[in-house]
C-alpha positions as CSV (number, residue, x, y, z in Angstrom):
1,M,-0.2,-0.4,-0.1
2,T,1.4,3.8,-0.8
3,P,1.0,6.1,1.3
4,Q,-1.5,8.4,0.1
5,R,-0.8,12.8,0.6
6,A,-2.5,15.7,0.6
7,P,-3.3,17.8,-2.1
8,L,-0.8,20.3,-2.6
9,R,-2.9,24.4,-2.6
10,V,-2.2,25.9,-5.3
11,D,-4.7,29.1,-4.4
12,R,-3.0,32.7,-5.6
13,V,-2.9,35.1,-2.7
14,E,-3.0,38.5,-3.2
15,T,-3.0,40.3,-0.3
16,G,0.8,41.4,-0.8
17,D,-0.4,45.1,-0.6
18,Q,-3.2,44.8,2.1
19,A,-2.9,47.2,4.4
20,I,-1.5,45.7,8.4
21,L,-2.6,47.8,11.9
22,T,-2.1,47.0,14.7
23,T,-3.6,48.4,18.1
24,S,-3.2,47.7,21.6
25,R,-5.0,44.5,21.5
26,L,-5.0,43.7,17.8
27,T,-3.4,43.3,14.4
28,L,-5.6,43.6,11.7
29,R,-3.8,41.1,8.7
30,P,-4.5,39.4,5.8
31,L,-7.1,36.2,6.4
32,R,-4.4,33.1,5.6
33,R,-6.0,29.4,5.1
34,S,-5.1,28.7,9.4
35,D,-8.0,31.2,9.8
36,M,-10.8,28.8,9.1
37,G,-11.0,26.7,12.4
38,L,-11.5,29.5,14.1
39,I,-13.9,31.2,11.4
40,D,-15.9,28.1,11.3
41,L,-16.1,28.1,15.0
42,Y,-17.3,31.9,15.1
43,A,-19.0,31.8,11.9
44,G,-20.8,28.9,12.8
45,D,-22.6,30.2,15.9
46,K,-26.2,31.2,15.5
47,R,-26.0,33.9,17.2
48,V,-23.4,35.4,14.6
49,A,-25.1,34.3,11.8
50,L,-28.5,36.0,12.6
51,N,-26.2,39.2,12.8
52,T,-25.3,39.5,9.3
53,P,-26.9,39.4,6.0
54,S,-25.0,36.6,4.3
55,I,-23.8,33.9,6.7
56,P,-26.2,31.1,6.2
57,H,-27.1,28.7,9.3
58,P,-26.1,26.3,9.8
59,L,-22.7,27.0,7.6
60,P,-22.3,24.8,5.1
61,P,-19.6,22.2,4.9
62,G,-16.7,24.0,2.3
63,A,-18.3,27.5,3.1
64,T,-15.3,29.0,4.8
65,D,-12.8,27.2,2.6
66,A,-14.4,28.9,0.0
67,F,-14.8,31.9,1.9
68,V,-10.9,32.4,2.5
69,T,-9.9,31.0,-1.0
70,R,-12.2,33.9,-2.9
71,V,-10.4,36.7,0.1
72,M,-6.8,35.2,-0.1
73,A,-6.9,35.2,-4.3
74,G,-8.5,39.0,-4.0
75,E,-11.8,37.9,-6.0
76,G,-14.5,40.2,-5.2
77,E,-15.4,43.4,-4.3
78,D,-14.0,43.6,-0.2
79,T,-10.7,43.1,1.3
80,V,-11.2,41.0,5.0
81,W,-8.8,41.8,8.0
82,A,-8.4,39.3,10.4
83,M,-9.5,40.6,13.9
84,D,-5.9,38.7,15.6
85,A,-6.2,39.0,19.5
86,T,-3.1,37.2,19.9
87,A,-1.5,40.2,21.4
88,A,-4.1,40.5,24.0
89,G,-3.9,36.6,24.9
90,L,-7.0,35.5,22.4
91,D,-7.9,33.5,20.1
92,E,-5.6,34.1,17.0
93,I,-8.7,35.0,15.1
94,V,-11.8,36.5,17.0
95,G,-13.6,38.0,14.0
96,V,-13.1,39.7,10.9
97,V,-13.9,43.4,9.7
98,S,-14.2,44.5,6.0
99,L,-14.4,47.4,3.1
100,K,-16.3,46.0,0.2
101,R,-16.1,48.4,-2.9
102,M,-19.1,50.8,-3.6
103,D,-19.0,53.6,-5.7
104,R,-16.7,57.1,-6.4
105,D,-14.8,56.3,-3.4
106,Q,-17.5,54.9,-1.1
107,W,-17.2,52.5,0.8
108,E,-19.0,49.6,2.7
109,I,-17.6,48.1,6.5
110,G,-18.7,44.9,7.5
111,Y,-17.6,43.2,10.8
112,W,-18.8,40.6,12.9
113,V,-17.2,38.6,16.3
114,G,-16.9,36.0,18.4
115,P,-19.8,35.7,20.9
116,A,-17.0,34.8,23.5
117,V,-15.8,38.6,22.8
118,W,-18.6,40.7,22.7
119,N,-19.0,43.5,25.0
120,T,-15.5,43.2,25.1
121,G,-15.0,46.6,23.0
122,L,-12.8,44.9,20.9
123,A,-15.2,45.2,17.3
124,S,-14.6,49.3,18.3
125,E,-11.6,48.8,18.2
126,A,-11.1,47.3,14.4
127,V,-13.7,49.5,13.5
128,T,-11.9,52.4,14.7
129,A,-8.4,51.5,13.8
130,L,-9.8,50.6,10.2
131,I,-11.1,53.6,9.8
132,E,-8.6,55.8,11.1
133,A,-6.4,53.8,8.5
134,N,-8.6,54.5,5.6
135,P,-6.7,52.3,3.7
136,M,-8.7,51.7,0.8
137,N,-8.5,56.1,0.7
138,A,-12.3,56.3,1.0
139,R,-14.5,60.0,0.5
140,Q,-17.2,58.0,2.6
141,I,-17.5,54.5,4.0
142,F,-20.8,53.7,5.1
143,G,-22.6,50.5,7.7
144,T,-25.8,49.6,7.7
145,I,-26.8,46.9,10.6
146,F,-29.9,45.6,11.8
147,Q,-32.1,47.4,14.0
148,D,-32.6,44.6,16.3
149,N,-28.3,44.7,17.3
150,P,-27.9,48.0,19.3
151,A,-24.3,46.6,20.4
152,S,-23.4,47.1,16.5
153,A,-24.8,50.5,15.9
154,R,-22.5,51.0,19.2
155,V,-19.5,50.4,17.6
156,L,-20.1,52.4,14.2
157,T,-21.3,55.8,16.4
158,N,-18.2,55.1,18.4
159,A,-16.2,55.4,15.4
160,G,-17.3,58.9,14.4
161,F,-20.4,57.1,11.9
162,D,-23.2,59.3,11.8
163,Y,-27.5,58.0,11.2
164,I,-28.5,58.7,8.1
165,G,-31.7,56.6,7.7
166,D,-33.6,53.0,8.0
167,A,-34.1,50.4,5.3
168,E,-34.4,46.8,5.0
169,T,-31.8,44.4,4.2
170,F,-31.9,40.5,3.5
171,C,-30.5,37.6,6.2
172,V,-29.4,34.5,4.9
173,A,-29.6,33.4,8.0
174,R,-33.0,34.1,8.9
175,N,-34.3,33.9,5.2
176,A,-35.9,37.4,5.6
177,V,-36.3,40.6,5.1
178,V,-34.8,42.7,8.3
179,P,-34.9,46.1,9.5
180,T,-31.5,48.1,8.9
181,W,-30.2,50.9,10.5
182,T,-27.7,52.9,8.0
183,Y,-24.6,55.1,8.9
184,I,-22.3,56.9,7.0
185,R,-18.6,58.6,8.0
186,Q,-16.7,61.1,5.2
187,M,-13.6,60.7,5.5
188,P,-10.1,62.8,5.3
189,A,-7.4,61.9,2.8
190,S,-5.4,58.2,3.4
191,K,-2.9,58.5,5.8
192,V,-2.0,54.8,5.0
């Protein structure tokens, strides 16, 4: 019998010029394959999925691999950072924060953190660091929050976002249209 080898991954990695940002407790860095286990754990939690528009619950097999592969290949309109909390003595990844290209130097911010670090200020710290760095040289950044998730709304207001109105967004995990609050942050020129 011949020993078998694991298949060799040949995914393209396009994160070479992605900004790496540090705070007192976090490093915002590009995703890597070793993040998949913790992303699977946290994104697979129903409480996380119910607060995001795009994470299904239950998380289908292969969804995390497809997500990480897409992000590492630079495919799609979003740039994703891992919230690495090893500096705080926590997990290598406790959540993600992303910027998705919209139009005319406008971007949309998205984020989630695992329930183990809810109400610790880590989401606010990550969003504030990303906003202050403005790595995409955004003119405006929008954020959309489900109205039954006021903690995420506080993350945006803590980072200087202003409320601009109500809307609705489809949530995959809820299989329903959910009322949202929309926020905007006017940005100065990039520091990165």
